[in-house]
C-alpha positions, 0 to 999 in steps of 0.5 A, a space after each residue: 500500500 502507498 505512502 502519500 504526502 499531503 497538506 490536508 487537515 488531520 482532523 478531517 481525514 477519513 482514514 481508519 485512524 489518525 495519529 495525535 502528536 500528544 504530550 505526556 499527560 494525554 490531556 490536550 495541549 497546543 498545536 496538533 494535539 489541541 486541534 484534535 481534542 477540540 474537533 473530537 469533543 470532550 469525550 476524548 478528554 474523558 477517555 484519556 484520563 484513565 490511560 495514565 499518560 504516555 511516555 515518549 516513543 510509546 503509543 496508546 489508542 482511543 476512539 475518534 469520537 466526533 472525528 471522521 476517523 474511527 481511532 486516534 492513536 496518541 504518541 509522544 515525540 521527543 523534545 529536541 535537545 541537540 540530538 544528544 539524548 536519544 531523540 532520533 530513536 525515540 522519534 523512530 519508536 513513535 512511528 513504529 509503535 503507532 503503525 503496529 497499534 494501527 495494524 493490531 486495531 485492524 486499520 487499513 489506513 492511517 494519517 500521521 502529522 510530522 511528529 515533534 517538528 512543531 513546538 517540540 523543535 525537531 529539525 523538519 528535514 531530519 524529522 521528515 527523513 525519519 518519518 519516511 524511513 520508518 513508514 517505508 520499512 513498515 510498508 515493505 512487509 505490510 499492507 496499509 495506506 499511510 498519509 504523512 501530513 506536512 504544513 508548508 513546503 519548506 524546507 523541501 523546495 529551498 534546501 533539498 532541491 536548489 538545482 531543480 528550483 533553478 531549472 524550474 525558474 529558468 523554464 518559467 522565464 523561458 515561457 514568459 520570453 517566448 514572445 517578446 513584449 515589444 513584438 506584441 506591442 507592435 502587433 497591437 498598437 503599431 508601436 515604434 520599434 527600437 533597433 535590436 528589438 525582436 520586432 525590428 530583427 524580424 523586419 530586417 530579416 523580411 527586407 533581406 528575404 528577397 536577396 536571399 531567395 533563389 531565382 525562380 526555376 524555369 517552367 517544365 514546358 521550357 525545359 521539356 525535350 522537343 520529343 518525349 518518348 513514352 514508355 510503358 511501366 509495369 505496375 510492379 516496376 512502378 511500385 518499386 520506383 515509388 518514394 518511401 512514403 508512397 510505398 508505406 501508403 501503398 502497404 497501409 491497411 485497406 480497412 479499419 478492421 485490418 489496421 486493428 489486427 496489428 495493434 502494438 504491445 499495450 501498456 500492461 503487456 510491456 509492464 508485465 514483460 519488463 517485470 519478468 525481464 528485471 527478475 522482480 515479483 509483482 509485489 516487489 514492483 508495485 510496492 517499489 512503485 508506491 502503487 496499491 495492490 488492488 490497482 496492480 491486480 486490475 492492470 494485470 488482469 486487463 491487457 488494455 488497461 489505461 493508467 494515469 500518467 503518475 501511475 505509468 511513471 511510478 512503474 517506470 521508476 520502480 523498474 529503473 528504466 532508462 529514459 528511452 524506455 520511460 518514453 516508450 512505456 509512457 507512449 503505450 499509455 498515450 502520454 509523453 514527457 514535455 519541457 512545458 510541464 513542471 511535473 514532467 521536468 521534475 520527473 525527467 530531472 531524476 530519471 536522467 540522473 539515474 535516481 529512481 527513489 519514488 519517495 524522493 521524487 515525490 518529495 520534489 513534486 510535493 515541494 513544487 505543488 505537483 501531482 505525486 507518482 503512484 495511484 
């Protein structure tokens, strides 16, 4: 089952369970803890009183009461003290114990905040790395849909992906300068054109065109020999003398039914072939692609399944395909990579460098407000 990064309000998540970054008393506090207590209603406070608090790294469960989630899993994260007092191991234990408790409760989906990254002061970059590592480790062997809720995109875009940010800024600048403003002004209002402007350059080229154009060719009548000898050409020799494009047209199917008999390999067929060629199991592939098992079953059972673009690219990442094969797999689903799309530029940025970690790619897509790979 997949891991998703999202900006949603945790109190509105329609998952089987949500995780509360609680304090040790479990009696409510600020931040996420306060918001969950407020939304769940006073029944939550009454349920927490007999639990006797919770030590850092542990997890305890209550009902969700007025929340859409059936359960609330309360865990206490570490306060940041420079990393010298076992904060990392305590934070990892928060995720491990919360996931195990969700599993014991029969949950198929759970939503986490980024534990300890608020008033407890844990550095956000490190907190995010730990959260993803522990969730991914759990999902390697277990089936559950996990949401990790982040507030704001920093430090993702600025500190993790500075080179990618520069590329995307250059792409936007390129789009804006595709048609120069002075050329548009001259088109709309006949504005005077400054020397060296894009419009004046166009005008100068137009003035030069008559000098650059070749002299007109003589008419066929003027060059025809006095007497033409007509020769009969057999249909076979005529076909052999056709240009290549005309040969292809002559060999084209004569009906739609005939054309449909020669369909190329489909997306599903190419995907399953590549999984076999890579020596992977189905589970290894769809888990690495951050794809739900049920969706993969649909793809496997339907030779003509048409995936979304993020799903197709997720499988390309899982299979670690080189760019030409990525484009081929995308083409089977009716898609292509484009330099005019920030989503495509980000994905190609990683693939072109041989970086196929789908969670790392999704971090970048999330940071720049794009759809994530997967289903």
